Structures are given as structure tokens and as C-alpha cells.
N, C-alpha and C positions, 0 to 999 in steps of 0.2 A: 773692358779688358779685350783688346784686339787679337785675333787668331789668325793674322793673315801673317805669311812666311814674306822674307823678302823676295824680288822675283829670281835672282840671280845665288840660290843654294848654292853654294859651293862644297867640291868633296875634294880640294885640296889638302893634302895632308902635310903635315911636319915630317922630317926626318924620322924624327922619337916615337910619332904616331905611328910611320908606314912600320917599323921593328917591331912595335908592340904588335901589332896587329900578326905582323907573317910570325912570330915568335909563337904569339897566343893560338895560330892556329894550328901549327907544327906541333904543340902540344896537346890541343884538345884532338887533332887525329892520331896522336901515339895512343893515348888515354882510350879511345873508342877501340884503336887495334888489340887493345889489352881488356876491350869487354870491361873496364874499370865504371865509365858514363860514356853517357851520350846525353845530347840534349833533348830529342824529342822522348817525349813522355810516352808516346804508343809503342815506339820502339822496344824499350827497357825492359818491359816483360818476356820477349822474344828473348833477351839475353841469357836467358838461364840454362833454357835447351844447348845452347851455343857453350855457356863454360861449361857446362857436363858431357858436353861431345856428342848431343844427339840431334844436333842440327850442323851444318856445313858454314865454312864464312861465306859462300857463295850467297848460298840462300838467305842467310842474314842481310847480306848486304843488298837483296832485291827486295826486303822487305823493309830496310830502312829507305830505299831508295823511293820504294813505292808511297810509303809514310810522309815522305819530305819533298819530293820534287816540287809539288803543286806550293806548299808554303815557301821553298826557295825563290821560285821565278814568279809566283804571282802577288806573293806578300813582301817580302824581304828585299828584293830589288827594285820592284815600284816605292817601297814606303822609304828606303836609302835615297832613291833619287829625286824624290821628292821635299825631302826634309833635308839632306845633305849630312846625315846622321845615322852611322852603320845601326846593327840591329843583329842578334842572337839567330834569326830564320838566314840572315845573308851568312854570317859567320860560321856558327856554330853545327847548322841542319848540314850542310855539305862535307864539314869534317868530321860530322857523324858516319855519314858514305865512302867517305874517302879512306878514314882510317881502318874501316871494316874491310873495305875492298882490298886494302895494301897485303899482296902475302907476306912478307916479311917485316919484321918488328921495324927496324931502319928505314924502311921505304916511307912508313904512316907519317912521320913529320915532314918527309920531303913533298910526298902531295899534300900535304895539309898548308905548309909554307908555300907552297905555290900558287894555292888556293888562295892565301891571303895577299899576295903580291899581285895574282888578278884583279881581286878587289880593289886595293888601293892604286895600284897605277893604271888598271883600266876603267874603272869606274867614273872617273872624274872626266875620262875625254868620253866617253859614252853621253856623262850627262854635258857637256860641252856642246856635243853635237847637236843633243835632242833640244837643247834650248835655240841653237840656230835655226832650227827647222820653220815652216812657213807657220805650221801649225807646232806650238810647242805644247805638248799634252803633258810636260815634266810640271813647269810652272803651273799648267790647270791642275792637275794632282794636288795642288796645295791647298785647294777647295778642299778636300777632304778632312783638314785639321780641325774646322768649327764642330764638324757632326761629331767627330770622334771625342775631342772634349768632353763636347757637355754631354752625349748621348752616354759616355762611360762612366759618369757622375750617379746615373742611375743603378748602377748594378747592384751595390747593397739592397736597395727597395726591392728589387725583382727577388734577392736570395731571400729576404724576410718574409714576401709575402708567402713565395712557396713553400716554405719550411714550418713558417708560424702563422697563413691564413691572410685573409684578407684584412682584418683590421688594423694588424700590426702594420701589415703592407701599407696600408693606407696613410697611418700613422707616421710612419718614415716618410713615404712620400710627400706629406706636407710640410714635415720637419726638414726635410732635403731641400722642398723649392724655397722656402723661408730662408733657409741660410743661403742658397745659392744668390737670392736677390738682397739679402742684407751686405753679401759679401762683396757683390758688384757695386752695391752704393757704398759700402763705408772703405772697401780695400780694394781699388780699381785696379790697381798693377797687381794685384794679387789673382792667381789663379781661380775663377769663379767656384769650381766644384772642390777644392781640393776639403775647407771644413765640412762640406757637407756628406763627402766621401767619409771624411774619418768619423763624424758621428753615427754616421750609416753603419761601418764596419764595427765598430763598437756596441751600437745596438743589438748587432747580429749577435754578437759573444755573447755579450750581457744575457740575452735571450737563451740562447744555446746553453752556456755555464748554469743559469738558475733552473732550466730542463732537468740537466741531468743531476743536478744535486738535489732537487726535489724528488725527484726517481731513488736516488740511493738513499735518500731520508726514508721514502715510502718503505722499499724493498729491505731496509732495514728492522721499519715498523711491525714488516710483517713478516720478519724473520728468515727474509731471504739473503743468504750469503751470496759473496761475489764469486765468480768462477775461478775456480785456481787451475793455471797451467802446469800440466806433470813434464817432469822433467825428460819423459821419452814421450814428447807429445811431435808428432811429426814436423806440423807447420813452428811450433818453438825451436825445434833443431835447426830447420831451414833456416830461420831469423837469424839464431845465433851466429850459423856459420858464414851468413852473409855480411854481418855486421864485423865479423873479423876478419874474414877476407879484404875490407875496405879500409879495416885500421892497420892492418899489415901495408899498405902503400900509404901512410896517412902522411909521408915527408912530400909524394907526389901531388897529392890534393890541396897539401897547402903549397906547393907552387902554383897550380890552377886557381886557388882563389886568389893570391896574390894577382895575378896578371888578370885575373876578370875587374877586381877591385881598381887595377890600373885602369884599364880601358875605360872603366866607367868614368875615373877620376877625370880622365883627357877631355872631356864633355865630347868625344866623336862617336859615344854610341848610348843608344836605350834600348834598354829591356823589353820594352813595349809600345804599342801602337802609340798609344796618348802621351807615352812619355819622348819618343820621338820626338813630337811635335814640339813638347814643352823645352827639351832640349835645344833644339833648335830657335827656340826663342830665347835662350838664355836663362830660363824661369827654371834653375838647377834645386832649388826647394822644394819646388811645386812637384818636381818631377820623383824629387826622394818621395815624397808623400803618397805619389800614386804608386810607385813600383813597393813601398812600403805594406799600402793595403793589400795589394795584389798576394803577397806572401802569404798570406791566412789562406786563400783557398788553394794552394799549391803544396804546404807542407805538409798533410796528411799525405797526399797522393804521391810526393817524389819521396816521403818516408817509408810507404809502405812498400811502394815497388822497389826500394833498392833494397830492402830487407826481404823481398821476398825473390829478388832475382839476381842480387850481390854487384848489382852495378849502379854508381850513382846519378846523379844530372849534373852538367857540365859546368852549370852556373849555382849547384847546391839548391838551396831552399829559395834562393835570389837575394838574400839579405844583402848580397856584395855589392850588387844594383846602389839602392839608396843611399848605401855607407858609401859608398868610390864618388857618386857625386858630389857628397859635401868634404867629401876629405881637401884639406888644403894642398898636398902635394902628393906625386906620386909616392914617394919613399914612405911616409905615412899609410899612404893605400894599400901598398904590399904587404905592410907588417901587419895591417888591420886585416886585411883582405884572408892572409895566411890564418891566424888566428881564427877568424870566424870560422872557415872550414874546417879546421881543427875539430874547434866545439861542436860542427854539427856531426861530424863523423863519426865523434868519439858519445856524441849522445843519442844515437840515432835507435839504439836501443831502446832506452830510459824513454822516448819521441815514441815508440813504435808500443810498448805497453801502459804510456800514459793514454793514447787514442784510444786503446781497444777499453780505457774505463769510462772516458767520455764520448758516446755514441751521438750525443747530439751536435757535438764541436764537430765530429768527425764529418758529419752529414750536413754541418755548415758548411764545411770547405768544398765540397761537392757542389752545392748550391751556389755558391761566391764563382765557382770556375763555370758552370753553366750559365749564370746571369753574365760573366763578364763574354762569355763566348755570343750569347743573345744579342747584349747591346752593341757590342764590336761588329757583328754580321751587319744589324740594322745601320748601324753609323757608319761604316764602311761600301756599304751599297749606294746607302745616300750621299753621301761624299762622293762617291765614282759618278752619279750621276749629275752632282754638281759641276765637278770635273768635265764630264763630256755635254753638257752645255756651256761650260766656259769655252771650250774649245771647238763646238760646233753646232751650238744651238741644238734645233730639233732633229737635224741631223745625225749629231754625236748622242744626242739621249737613244735615238733610234738603235745606233749602233752599238754601244756598249752596253745598254738593256737589252738589245734582241740577244746578243752573247751572253750576257749572263739567264736570261731564261731559254737559250738553247743548252748550254751547259746543266740548266736544273733539266730539262727533259731528256737531257742524253746519259742520266742517271749520276751528274756531278764527277766526270773525269778529272774536272779542276774543284779541289774544295771549295767547298761555299764563300768560305773566309776569304781565299784569294780570287774568286774568280771575278768578281769586281774591279778590282786594280789591272787586274791581268787583261779584263775584257776594256779598261782605257788605253792601256799601250798597244795592244792590238786594233782599237778602234784610233789612236791618234796615228799610228802607222796608217792606217787604209784614207784617213783624211789628206793627209801628206800625198800619198797615192792619187787621190783623187784632185787635190790641188793643180799637181804635176802634170795631169790629164787635162787640166782645164775645167773641170767639173765640179770644182767646189772654191768657194772664195772664203779664206779664213777670216773669223769675226776679230775685229778690231778691240785693241784695250785690254 
């Protein structure tokens, strides 16, 4: 299976696509202003103090900006430019900030819509300028696709190893390797890691459920009863109030679900790093599989933070991503997306209680998120060095690798996940400056 993208990756959107992006950015900024939902999982826990009036809008905005800026400029923009596909870091992290920043309710959608306009009208111009430079670092960044797609395949193996030990991790690793080789041999047009990831995630969930069921059976045999949450328990009261707050705005969440699902259906948006490259190559069913597997790592996190803070996720449990990719038309996508979000919001309390009774499954989601981050950090770093080599050889590796190491030494002012792609862009600009100073000759081809 080829993982190389076309050299002329385009960000030229149709009118319907432009209007969808602008409208969705306006809506997400408005929802952020209301503190009903944000995309950044790290920001959500801070919203409870804001909702209850213990902190100010400006302080919460500062938190949102501090936790999001690196992902916007170091990951969201480079990924969009290199794939020609929009992503949630570029669209929804800025609207988190702009919505919270807006002092008036009516200003929030204006600010959000303006950001959407900047993305759909400005990104293609920046893309064209970058491709016309002597050192085309945007095309070079497409080198990231191969390590991201293939190393990402291993995240279930890492999660199984961390939770259930080396024996099960080794079994999962051998099984995934065999499935990747088999897929490449028998189905060369299919994403090689799709089947392996499916089996790995199912294996992790199966092991976790089996452990929880065995523990409950052992507890019953020992006469240990399940803990009962009292009605006046403060945590139970908080969860109940948060769920009720979100249900009051159910129609607004249904519109949000419809909008995100329609955007995914248009195939100009990818919910993750690997997904963006798959969407760019037209492999929509494989992209749906990848984002579906990621859901298992995020449901417990999003559900518990939503119940604890009273604020939901802009993409919900992210189920609307894979569903949207597979929808035949935007009208059906809007209906299904609205229904999915309605079901998610209404089921929050039940999901919270269920997770409380399945601790191993809850732990599995944490291991999955950690494994996803670890595999992507390595893949993005390796891919960025490949891009550096493609655009500048040894000098490119020196600049990009040096900037990454400097960021580490300085205590990571740019988050690790975004540091390497940001270094490629800075390195590309520097190499172009050296070319214009007649100090560097671009690598051919």
C-alpha cells in the first residue's frame, strides 16, 4: 500500500464546504462561550470553577490558550498544510479560546465564524505560497504519513503490555505483525494496519472485561457487596447536576452533532493524525476504522470530565467522526449526527455509573490514550526528521532535530507532540532564507 500523497495537496474548498466550516466554527465558539463544551480535554476540568463563578472569564481564557496554542500552530496548521485536510486542532482549539475570550454572547459566533473564514480562505493561499518556495517544506512534510500510519497500528499492543504484562503484550505484538503482513499480501489496497488495530483493541477490551467479571465473581464468593452511592454523596450530586445541565441544552448539542458529522462527511476533515492522511488518500472506510478504535480510549475520559465539570466535548465521544466519513450524503449525516449526540448526552449518567463498576475497562481507556500519545510522538518525530532530510539533507536534520532537542532542554515551551512539525516549518523557512543568501542549494526531486 502506498502512503505517499500527491505533491500538490490542495486546500481549495467549495462554497458549501466553506460555509459549513464557518458556521461550525461560529457554533463551537458560541458553545465555548456558554461553557457548555470545549474540545481540549485539559481545559474541561477548569470550567467547573468558571460555571460556578469561582474564576473569571479572562483567567479561564488564559488557561485555554496556554493548553492549546502549541497544538494549534505546531500540529493543527502543519497537518492541514501537509495533508490538505482540516483537523480539530486547527478548527476547534481556536474556537475554544475565542468563545471563552468573547465578553458578550453575540460576539462569540462572530469571532468563531471569522476564524473559520481565515482557515478556508487563507490556508490555501499559504499552501500555494509554500509550494512555490525553493525549499518546499509542505510537500516534504508528507513524509510523515508512513511512520504515522504504521507506528500508530501498535497502540493496542502498548496498551495491552502496560495493563496485562509482557506475556499478553508479546502475544498481541506477534498477532498484529502477522495481520499486517497478511493484509499487505492479500489486500494491498487496504490500509495495512486496519485489521491489526481492530484485533488489538478487541483483545484489550476482552481482557479488561474478563478481569472485571472475574473480580466481581470473586467478590460475590467472598461475600463482598458492591458499594452503594448514597443520595447525598457530594460527587453523585455533582454528576447529577452536570448531566441535568447538559440535558437542558440538548437541542443545541444536536445541532453541534449534526454540524460535526456533516463536516466529516464532506471528506475535508480528519479527526486524528493518521486519519488525516487516510482521508487525503481517499481511504474513508479505513479512516473510519481508525477513529472508531480511538473512541474506546476517550469515552471514559470525556464522560467523567463532562459529569465532573458540566461541560461536554465539542466532538462528543468522537463517534460522529467515523460515522460521518461513511455517510452517503450530508443530509443523512446531519440527521445521524444529531441523533448520536442526543444519545450520548442522555446516556452520560448511565455511562458514568457503568464505568464505576468496570474499573479494568476504565483503566484500559487510560492505557489506550497513553499508548496513542506514545506511538504518535515517536511517529511524528521520526516523520519530521524524514521531512527534514527530504528538504535539506543533513543540514535539514541538524536544524529540525536541533530545534526539537532545544525545545526539550528548555522545558517544552511547545508541547512534545507539536514540537517536531513546528520545527519542520521553522527549519523550512530558515533553509529558504539560506537559499536566498546563496548559502544553501535545495535537494532535487
